[in-house]
C-alpha positions in Angstrom: 64.4 26.7 -50.7 61.6 24.4 -49.8 58.6 25.7 -48.0 58.3 24.2 -44.5 54.5 24.8 -44.7 53.2 22.3 -47.2 49.5 23.0 -47.8 47.3 20.0 -48.4 44.9 19.4 -51.3 41.9 17.1 -51.6 41.3 14.2 -54.0 37.6 13.6 -54.6 36.9 15.4 -51.3 36.2 19.1 -51.0 38.7 20.6 -48.5 38.5 23.8 -46.7 41.3 26.1 -48.0 43.6 27.2 -45.3 45.0 30.7 -45.0 47.9 31.2 -47.3 51.2 30.2 -45.8 53.1 32.7 -47.8 52.9 35.1 -44.9 52.8 32.5 -42.1 55.2 33.0 -39.2 56.2 29.4 -39.8 58.4 30.6 -42.6 60.8 32.0 -40.0 59.6 29.9 -37.0 61.3 26.7 -38.0 65.0 27.1 -37.3 67.6 24.6 -36.2 65.9 21.6 -37.8 62.5 20.3 -38.8 59.8 20.4 -36.2 61.2 23.3 -34.2 58.4 25.8 -33.5 58.2 29.2 -32.0 56.5 29.6 -28.6 56.9 27.7 -25.4 59.9 25.4 -24.9 57.8 22.3 -25.6 54.4 20.7 -25.3 53.2 18.9 -22.2 53.2 15.2 -22.4 49.4 15.0 -21.9 46.6 17.4 -22.5 45.7 19.5 -19.5 48.9 18.8 -17.6 51.8 21.0 -16.7 54.2 18.3 -17.9 54.3 16.0 -14.9 51.7 13.1 -14.5 49.9 13.3 -11.2 49.0 10.6 -8.7 45.4 9.6 -9.1 43.1 11.5 -6.7 41.2 9.7 -4.0 40.0 9.8 -0.4 43.0 8.0 1.2 43.8 9.3 4.6 46.2 8.4 7.4 44.5 5.8 9.7 43.1 7.3 12.9 44.0 6.1 16.4 47.0 6.0 18.6 49.4 4.7 16.0 50.1 1.5 18.0 49.6 -2.1 16.9 46.2 -3.4 18.2 46.7 -5.7 21.2 46.8 -9.4 20.5 46.6 -9.2 16.7 50.2 -8.7 15.7 49.1 -6.8 12.6 49.1 -3.2 11.7 45.8 -1.3 11.4 43.8 -1.9 8.3 42.5 0.9 6.1 43.5 3.1 3.2 47.2 3.8 2.6 48.4 7.2 3.8 49.3 9.7 1.1 52.6 10.8 2.6 55.2 9.7 5.0 57.7 7.6 3.0 58.4 5.6 -0.1 55.8 3.2 -1.3 52.9 5.1 0.2 50.2 7.0 -1.6 49.0 4.4 -4.1 50.5 3.1 -7.4 53.0 5.2 -9.3 51.3 6.7 -12.4 52.7 5.7 -15.7 53.6 8.3 -18.4 50.8 8.9 -20.9 50.8 9.5 -24.6 48.6 12.5 -25.5 45.8 12.0 -28.0 45.6 14.5 -30.8 48.5 16.6 -29.4 49.2 20.1 -30.7 52.0 22.7 -30.5 51.5 26.4 -30.9 52.1 28.0 -34.3 52.1 26.7 -37.9 54.9 24.1 -37.8 54.6 20.5 -36.5 57.0 19.2 -33.9 58.3 15.7 -33.2 58.6 14.8 -29.5 60.0 11.4 -28.7 58.8 10.1 -32.0 55.3 11.5 -31.6 54.2 14.3 -33.9 52.4 17.4 -32.5 50.2 19.1 -35.0 50.4 22.9 -35.4 47.5 24.5 -33.5 47.1 27.0 -36.3 47.0 24.4 -39.1 43.7 23.5 -40.9 41.9 20.6 -39.4 42.7 18.3 -42.4 46.4 18.8 -41.8 46.0 18.1 -38.1 44.0 14.9 -38.8 46.7 13.7 -41.2 49.4 14.2 -38.5 47.3 12.5 -35.8 46.7 9.6 -38.2 50.4 9.2 -38.6 50.8 9.1 -34.9 48.4 6.1 -34.7 50.6 3.9 -37.0 54.0 5.4 -36.2 55.2 2.2 -34.3 53.7 -0.3 -36.8 56.2 -2.5 -38.7 56.9 -2.4 -42.4 54.7 -4.9 -44.3 55.0 -5.0 -48.1 51.5 -4.3 -49.5 50.3 -3.2 -46.0 47.6 -0.6 -46.1 46.5 -1.4 -49.7 43.8 -4.1 -49.2 42.4 -2.0 -46.4 43.4 1.2 -44.7 43.5 -0.7 -41.5 46.4 -3.1 -41.4 48.9 -4.7 -39.0 51.7 -2.9 -40.8 52.3 -0.6 -43.8 54.6 -0.1 -46.7 55.6 3.3 -47.9 52.6 4.2 -50.1 50.2 2.4 -47.7 51.3 4.7 -44.9 50.9 7.8 -47.2 47.5 6.6 -48.3 46.5 6.1 -44.6 47.2 9.6 -43.5 45.7 11.2 -46.7 42.5 9.1 -46.1 42.3 10.2 -42.5 42.5 13.8 -43.7 39.6 13.3 -46.1 41.9 13.6 -49.1 41.9 10.1 -50.5 39.1 7.6 -51.0 41.0 4.4 -51.8 44.7 3.4 -51.2 47.2 4.1 -53.9 50.6 2.7 -54.6 53.6 4.8 -55.2 53.1 4.7 -59.0 49.5 5.9 -58.7 50.5 8.7 -56.3 52.7 10.1 -59.1 49.5 11.4 -60.7 47.5 12.1 -57.5 46.4 15.7 -56.7 48.1 18.7 -58.2 51.6 19.1 -59.5 54.3 20.7 -57.3 54.8 21.4 -53.6 51.9 22.2 -51.4 52.0 24.8 -48.6 50.9 22.2 -45.9 51.2 18.7 -47.5 53.5 17.4 -50.2 53.7 13.9 -51.5 56.9 12.6 -53.1 56.7 9.4 -55.2 58.2 7.3 -57.9 57.5 3.8 -59.1 59.5 2.3 -56.1 58.9 4.6 -53.1 56.7 7.3 -51.7 56.7 9.6 -48.6 54.8 12.6 -47.4 55.8 15.9 -45.7 53.2 17.6 -43.6 53.6 21.0 -41.9 57.3 20.9 -41.7 57.9 17.2 -40.8 58.1 14.0 -42.9 56.4 10.6 -42.6 58.4 7.9 -44.3 59.4 4.3 -44.0 62.9 5.2 -45.3 65.6 6.4 -42.9 67.2 8.5 -45.7 68.5 11.8 -44.4 67.3 11.0 -40.8 70.3 11.7 -38.4 68.5 9.9 -35.5 66.1 7.3 -36.9 63.7 5.9 -34.4 63.7 2.1 -34.0 61.5 -0.1 -36.2 61.0 -0.8 -39.9 57.7 0.9 -40.6 56.6 4.5 -41.1 58.1 7.0 -38.7 58.1 10.7 -38.2 61.4 12.2 -39.5 63.0 15.6 -40.4 62.4 17.0 -43.8 64.4 15.5 -46.7 66.1 18.5 -48.4 65.8 18.4 -52.2 65.0 14.7 -52.6 66.1 13.5 -56.1 64.1 11.7 -58.8 60.6 12.0 -57.1 57.4 13.3 -58.7 56.1 16.1 -56.4 52.4 16.4 -55.8 50.0 18.2 -53.4 46.3 18.3 -52.6 44.2 21.2 -53.9 44.0 24.0 -51.4 46.7 22.7 -49.1 
């Protein structure tokens, strides 16, 4: 049975070994599907919030006076809008925010509306890999994308894998899926595992998968590029590699 806690290794970069996942609570924390973690019901949509965006603060007050229209002007009193008293008052409606570098308690990552929350107890390299995936999770599929440069308008499968490994400090230059077959160490990692063959590559990080393919994804998000998905149980044919120490 596959470890939900892939550990990540480092290629040409010295990583900080994480605590062994063999005794991690994540071994029993992820139940009912990939990305389910123990602890609170779910993370807040933005850091430092209780789950509901708030109206921007300010000094707006109800206009002073008698509350009547000034004589001869035919207009209502000018001044800041009141903060209560009916619909449309109190300033513009705040728009939902996307948290930057979000985390969820425990050792297992969680996908919330397509955004991956890194485990708070994961090594920093693992968290950086997940947050890097978040930055390109809505980009389109572009053949060869991410190979000429890590920064691209879109990514193919191995370009996306290379991008997150580079962000974690585990890869110096982009590699295609064939090159990833000899990257790192053989076998599954405890935090990070790369699956590759000559035609395709994807990566699993802390119990979730980053992949351009919708294979074994019951509810694939829209778009053609790399997206966060549930783990792919026992994928066939792939070479399995992991970074040293992860």
